[in-house]
Residue, then its C-alpha position, 0 to 999 in steps of 0.5 A: x881250286x886247290x892243288x889237291x882237287x886238281x891232282x886227286x884221282x876220282x873213281x867213276x862208275x863204268x855206267x850210270x845204270x850200275x848206281x843202285x844206292x838207296x832212294x829213301x831213308x837214312x844213310x851213314x857213310x863209312x869213314x873212308x868216305x866221310x871221316x868227320x864226326x858220324x853223321x846220318x844223312x836223311x835222304x828226304x832232306x834235300x841239303x843232306x841228300x846233296x851233301x851226301x852225294x857230293x861227299x860220295x862223288x869226291x871221296x869214293x875209293x872204289x866203284x862199289x862205293x859209288x854203286x852202294x851210295x848213289x842212285x842213277x835217277x836221283x843223280x841225274x836229278x841233282x847233278x847240276x846242283x852239286x858243288x863239285x871240284x871242276x876236275x871231278x865234274x869234268x871227268x863225270x861229264x866226259x864219261x857221261x855226257x847225259x849229265x850235262x843236260x840232266x837238270x834245268x838248274x844252274x851249275x854250282 
């Protein structure tokens, strides 16, 4: 793990219920979350969907970022499959223990 990942402050929602982001269609993230070349994430494409969630969780600067781009039901279904730095995974699972058992697949 990089020193950046260990030291970076991560934003967490107050509750998972406040995550009401899109569940279908395509999404273009703002520059403060996804600063690479403009990319449109197709939520029907599993690889795009997971990549978008990983980027939002790692790079969100406010709770509003999380509320805008993540959805509770979708997050619960994909949580164990996301490739996340261990500090951010630990922070989310400490605040929301239900994430630990939210999927039947192995952790990334």
